[in-house]
Every structure is written in C-alpha cells, then in structure tokens.
C-alpha positions as CSV (number, residue, x, y, z in Angstrom):
1,M,-124.2,-43.5,64.9
2,N,-123.2,-40.6,62.9
3,K,-120.7,-38.1,62.7
4,L,-122.5,-35.4,64.4
5,N,-124.1,-37.5,67.2
6,L,-120.3,-38.9,67.8
7,L,-119.4,-35.2,68.0
8,L,-121.9,-34.1,69.9
9,V,-121.0,-37.1,72.5
10,L,-117.3,-36.3,72.8
11,A,-117.7,-32.3,73.2
12,L,-120.2,-32.9,75.9
13,T,-117.9,-35.7,77.8
14,S,-115.0,-33.0,77.6
15,C,-117.0,-30.6,79.2
16,I,-118.6,-33.0,82.2
17,A,-114.8,-34.0,82.7
18,L,-113.5,-30.3,83.1
19,S,-116.3,-30.2,85.3
20,V,-115.2,-32.9,87.3
21,Q,-111.2,-31.4,87.1
22,A,-112.4,-28.1,88.6
23,R,-114.9,-29.9,91.3
24,D,-112.0,-32.0,92.1
25,K,-109.7,-29.0,92.8
26,R,-110.5,-27.6,96.1
27,D,-112.6,-29.1,98.6
28,Y,-113.5,-25.8,100.8
29,H,-115.2,-24.3,97.7
30,D,-117.4,-27.6,97.0
31,M,-120.8,-25.5,98.0
32,V,-120.1,-23.1,95.2
33,Y,-119.2,-25.4,92.4
34,D,-123.1,-26.7,92.5
35,S,-124.2,-23.2,91.4
36,G,-122.3,-22.5,88.6
37,C,-118.9,-21.0,87.4
38,K,-120.8,-17.7,86.9
39,T,-120.8,-17.5,90.8
40,C,-116.9,-16.6,91.1
41,H,-116.5,-15.7,87.3
42,D,-118.5,-12.8,87.6
43,Q,-116.2,-11.3,84.7
44,G,-116.8,-14.1,82.4
45,T,-115.3,-17.7,82.9
46,K,-111.9,-16.9,80.9
47,R,-111.1,-14.3,83.8
48,F,-109.9,-14.5,86.8
49,P,-113.0,-13.7,89.9
50,S,-112.8,-9.9,90.6
51,D,-111.9,-9.4,94.6
52,E,-115.1,-8.3,95.4
53,V,-116.7,-11.5,95.0
54,C,-113.9,-13.5,96.6
55,L,-114.9,-10.9,99.7
56,Q,-118.6,-11.7,99.5
57,C,-117.7,-14.9,101.4
58,H,-114.4,-14.0,102.8
59,D,-113.7,-11.0,104.8
60,M,-110.3,-9.9,104.6
61,A,-110.2,-8.3,108.3
62,E,-111.0,-12.0,110.0
63,L,-108.2,-13.6,107.2
64,A,-106.0,-11.2,108.7
65,E,-106.8,-11.8,112.0
66,Q,-106.2,-15.2,111.5
67,T,-103.2,-15.5,109.7
68,K,-101.6,-12.6,112.1
69,R,-98.0,-13.7,113.3
70,E,-96.5,-12.7,116.0
71,G,-92.7,-11.2,117.1
72,H,-90.1,-11.5,114.2
73,D,-92.6,-13.1,112.1
74,A,-95.4,-10.5,112.8
75,K,-94.6,-8.3,109.2
76,Q,-95.5,-11.5,107.7
77,N,-99.3,-11.7,107.2
78,P,-100.2,-12.5,104.1
79,H,-103.5,-11.1,104.3
80,D,-102.0,-7.5,105.6
81,S,-98.2,-7.1,104.3
82,M,-95.9,-4.7,104.9
83,H,-96.3,-4.1,101.1
84,Y,-99.8,-4.3,100.3
85,G,-101.7,-4.1,103.6
86,Q,-105.4,-5.5,102.8
87,E,-105.1,-4.6,99.3
88,A,-103.1,-7.2,97.3
89,P,-105.5,-9.1,94.9
90,C,-106.5,-12.5,96.0
91,M,-105.9,-14.2,92.4
92,E,-102.5,-13.2,93.2
93,C,-101.9,-15.9,95.7
94,H,-105.0,-17.9,95.5
95,G,-106.0,-20.2,92.5
96,E,-109.1,-22.3,92.0
97,H,-107.8,-24.5,89.0
98,K,-104.3,-24.0,89.1
99,P,-102.2,-24.6,92.1
100,K,-99.9,-20.8,92.9
101,Q,-97.5,-19.5,95.7
102,A,-98.1,-16.2,97.6
103,I,-97.2,-13.3,95.8
104,C,-94.3,-13.1,98.8
105,M,-92.2,-16.1,97.6
106,D,-91.5,-14.2,94.6
107,C,-89.2,-12.5,97.1
108,H,-89.4,-14.0,100.3
109,N,-89.0,-17.5,101.7
110,F,-91.5,-17.3,104.3
111,D,-93.3,-20.5,105.4
112,Y,-96.5,-20.7,105.3
113,P,-97.8,-23.9,106.5
114,K,-101.7,-23.7,106.0
115,F,-101.5,-22.1,102.6
116,K,-104.4,-23.1,100.3
117,H,-103.6,-22.4,96.6
C-alpha cells in the first residue's frame, strides 16, 4: 500500500471513530444522528447548535412544566429560572459530545437528579 492510500485509510478510520464516539454519547438523540451533523449544527460543526434548532424538537413550555418543582424548591426550575426565565441558552447547560453541568451549579448546589448533560 502506498503512503497516500495509507494516509486516506487512517483519515477515514479517524472520521468513523469520531462519528461512533459522538453516537455513543447521547442515546436519547439517536434518531437525529443518522441525519448527519448539520441536522443540529446549523451554525457549522465547529459551533454549538442554535437554540432554534433545539426548540424544533423540544418545547420550552413543556420542559418547564416537566422540571417544575413545588414548595421551597419552586424557584429551582432550570427551564424557568428566576434569573433567566425560559431564556437560558440550551448549550449553557446541555452538551451533546462533552458532559456539562447546569449553569445554576456555578453559584448554587441544587440537586437535579434527572439532569441530562
């Protein structure tokens, strides 16, 4: 095998490995992976997806209702917070390829047991 072919095989193998790595990260987004990276990466693959892309599949009012808390914890809703309302950028808390923590955790120690990076 000549050097050029070897280089092409190595490059292709690396791309496949990165693709598989990304697919293994978030099972709950499995259905969009087959559509390609641009399905979510509307601003290019080197930038975070826009909130508009996230909101094509996720409804913010429904998320706020699902994460609503009662009593003393009522103001700890990550999708309807006292600081950001329902306007916090999705990528501030959620990451597809690298785990993140909720932006609230920068200052608070709230427990979000169902948090998905």
